C-alpha positions in Angstrom: -4.1 -7.9 15.8 -3.6 -6.6 12.2 0.5 -6.3 12.0 3.0 -7.5 14.8 6.5 -7.4 13.5 9.2 -8.6 15.4 13.3 -7.8 15.3 12.8 -7.9 11.4 15.6 -7.1 9.6 16.7 -7.5 6.0 19.9 -7.5 4.0 20.9 -7.2 0.1 24.4 -8.8 0.5 26.3 -7.0 3.0 23.8 -4.4 3.3 21.6 -4.4 5.7 18.2 -2.4 4.7 16.6 -3.2 8.3 18.0 -3.9 11.6 15.7 -5.2 14.2 12.5 -3.8 13.6 9.9 -4.1 16.0 5.9 -2.4 16.0 1.7 -3.7 16.1 -0.7 -2.0 14.8 -4.5 -2.9 15.5 -7.5 -3.5 13.0 -8.1 -0.1 11.8 -4.7 2.1 13.1 -3.1 4.5 10.8 0.9 4.4 10.6 3.0 6.4 8.6 7.1 5.5 7.6 9.3 8.3 7.5 12.9 8.7 6.6 15.1 9.7 3.8 15.9 7.9 1.0 17.7 4.5 1.5 16.1 4.1 5.6 14.7 1.1 4.5 10.9 2.2 3.9 10.0 0.7 0.7 12.3 -2.6 2.4 9.7 -2.9 5.3 6.3 -2.3 2.9 7.7 -5.2 0.2 8.0 -7.8 3.3 4.6 -7.0 4.3 3.0 -8.0 1.2 5.6 -11.0 0.6 7.4 -9.6 -2.2 10.9 -9.8 -0.2 11.0 -12.9 2.4 10.6 -12.7 6.0 13.6 -14.8 6.8 15.2 -12.7 10.2 12.5 -12.0 12.6 8.6 -12.6 12.7 6.1 -11.0 11.1 2.2 -11.3 10.7 -0.2 -9.5 8.3 -3.8 -10.2 8.6 -3.4 -13.2 10.6 -0.4 -14.7 8.1 2.4 -15.7 9.3 4.9 -14.3 6.5 8.0 -16.3 8.2 6.2 -19.9 7.2 4.6 -17.9 3.9 4.8 -20.4 0.6 4.9 -19.1 -2.9 1.6 -20.5 -3.9 0.2 -19.1 -0.6 1.2 -15.3 -2.1 -2.5 -14.6 -3.8 -4.5 -15.1 -0.7 -2.3 -12.1 1.1 -2.5 -9.9 -1.3 -6.4 -10.6 -1.6 -6.5 -8.9 2.2 -3.7 -6.4 1.2 -3.9 -3.4 -0.8 -0.7 -2.1 -2.7 0.1 1.6 -4.3 3.3 0.7 -5.3 5.9 3.8 -6.1 6.0 2.9 -9.5 2.2 2.5 -10.4 2.5 -1.4 -11.6 -0.5 -0.5 -14.0 -1.0 -2.0 -17.4 -0.4 1.0 -19.7 -2.4 -0.9 -23.1 -5.3 -2.0 -20.7 -7.8 1.1 -20.0 -8.3 3.1 -16.2 -11.4 0.6 -16.2 -9.8 -2.3 -16.9 -6.5 -1.5 -14.4 -9.1 -1.4 -11.7 -11.2 -3.7 -12.7 -8.8 -6.8 -12.3 -8.5 -6.4 -8.3 -12.1 -7.5 -8.4 -11.9 -10.1 -11.7 -9.1 -12.4 -9.4 -12.0 -13.0 -6.6 -15.0 -13.8 -9.1 -17.1 -10.9 -8.5 -20.4 -10.7 -10.4 -19.9 -8.6 -13.6 -23.0 -6.1 -12.7 -21.5 -5.9 -8.7 -18.1 -5.6 -10.1 -19.0 -2.3 -12.6 -20.8 -0.6 -9.9 -18.2 -0.9 -7.5 -15.4 0.2 -10.2 -16.7 3.2 -11.5 -18.0 4.4 -7.9 -13.8 4.0 -6.6 -13.1 5.5 -10.5 -15.6 8.5 -9.5 -14.0 9.1 -6.2 -10.5 9.9 -7.8 -11.6 11.7 -10.3 -11.1 9.8 -13.3 -15.0 9.5 -15.0 -14.2 11.1 -18.1 -11.1 8.8 -18.2 -12.7 5.3 -17.8 -12.0 3.7 -21.1 -8.7 5.8 -22.3 -5.2 3.1 -22.0 -3.2 4.2 -18.8 -0.2 5.0 -21.3 -1.9 8.1 -22.6 -3.0 9.3 -18.6 -0.3 11.8 -16.8 2.1 10.5 -14.2 -0.5 12.1 -12.0 -3.6 10.5 -13.5 -1.5 6.9 -13.6 -0.9 6.8 -9.7 -4.3 8.1 -9.2 -5.2 4.3 -11.1 -3.0 2.7 -9.1 -4.6 3.8 -5.9 -7.7 3.1 -7.4 -7.1 -0.8 -7.6 -5.7 -0.9 -4.2 -8.8 0.3 -2.4 -12.2 -1.0 -4.5 -11.5 -4.6 -3.3 -11.9 -2.9 0.6 -8.5 -4.7 1.7 -8.1 -5.0 5.3 -4.8 -3.5 5.1 -3.5 -1.1 2.6 -0.1 -0.1 2.4 1.4 2.7 0.5 4.8 3.9 -0.8 4.6 7.5 -1.2 1.7 7.5 -2.6 1.1 11.7 -3.4 4.6 11.9 -4.7 3.1 12.7 -8.1 0.2 15.2 -7.2 -0.3 18.5 -6.6 -1.5 20.1 -3.3 -5.0 20.4 -3.9 -5.3 16.3 -5.2 -3.2 15.1 -2.4 -5.7 16.8 0.2 -8.4 15.2 -1.6 -7.1 11.2 -1.7 -5.6 11.9 1.7 -9.5 12.6 2.9 -9.8 9.2 0.5 -7.2 7.1 2.8 -9.0 8.8 5.7 -12.6 7.8 5.0 -11.5 4.3 4.3 -9.2 3.7 7.7 -12.3 5.0 9.2 -14.2 2.3 7.8 -12.2 0.1 9.2 -8.9 -0.5 6.8 -5.9 -0.8 8.4 -3.4 2.2 6.6 0.5 2.1 6.8 1.6 4.9 4.6 5.3 6.2 3.3 5.6 9.7 2.9 8.2 12.4 2.7 6.1 15.3 3.2 4.6 17.1 6.8 1.5 18.3 4.8 0.6 14.7 4.2 1.2 13.9 8.1 -0.3 16.8 9.1 -3.6 15.5 7.5 -4.0 12.2 9.9 -2.4 14.1 13.4 -3.6 10.9 15.5 -1.5 8.4 13.4 1.0 6.6 14.7 4.3 7.8 13.3 7.6 5.3 12.9 10.6 6.8 11.3 13.6 5.0 9.6 17.0 5.9 10.1 19.6 3.7 8.8 17.5 0.6 8.9 16.5 1.0 12.6 13.6 2.9 14.2 14.6 6.0 15.5 13.8 6.8 19.1 13.6 9.2 22.0 12.3 13.1 22.4 13.5 15.4 19.3 13.2 12.5 16.8 12.3 14.9 13.5 10.2 12.3 11.0 11.6 15.0 8.2 15.7 15.6 9.5 16.6 17.0 5.6 13.3 18.3 3.8 13.4 18.2 0.4 15.6 15.3 0.0 13.0 13.1 -1.3 10.9 15.2 -3.9 10.9 12.6 -6.2 9.7 9.6 -3.6 12.7 7.4 -4.0 13.6 5.0 -1.7 15.1 2.2 -3.3 15.8 0.2 -0.3 
């Protein structure tokens, strides 16, 4: 089992961002998280990569029990999990190559192999001509592609993507979804938060988990996009 979540809840003071959420994913499955802004998508992803502590309910990711996760062991979890953040979290003064390479440098990968791997993923993202440009000179869409490249370059067991195509045009969105699907085909488990029907349609056999006010909405007639356009900026603070 790649991901197992059992009655997971999380609160910020008096506000409950997640309430009694349970689901599981096997290796190689693809899951979309849907729901309007504030439904709990980002909170769930943060719990799964150790940015928030699991205190109510239980969760495990890639064999790591998150309830028992010590701060010193968080880097070990993140060697198994690639994360695409809404706000990129790239180093603006470092080059595209350097930002992507960091994910391999921390693993001690030999330089020759590292350079070959980084160049290949940068080329797949259509950023080859920007390899040695500082990221602060890139557009928002280009910075998002750098973030995606960094999350994928180390071939993680699980990719968590929070609105990864929110700043991209249709053609580039479709191209990047093909890359996500390719990684998934080779066995990488993917959990992707999205507000786009077009993205959802790219993986018709994926599982869909719709969050509504922190709970899983179930039953016939549940529309994963009840208010199209509400999340145009890909914002989901909780």
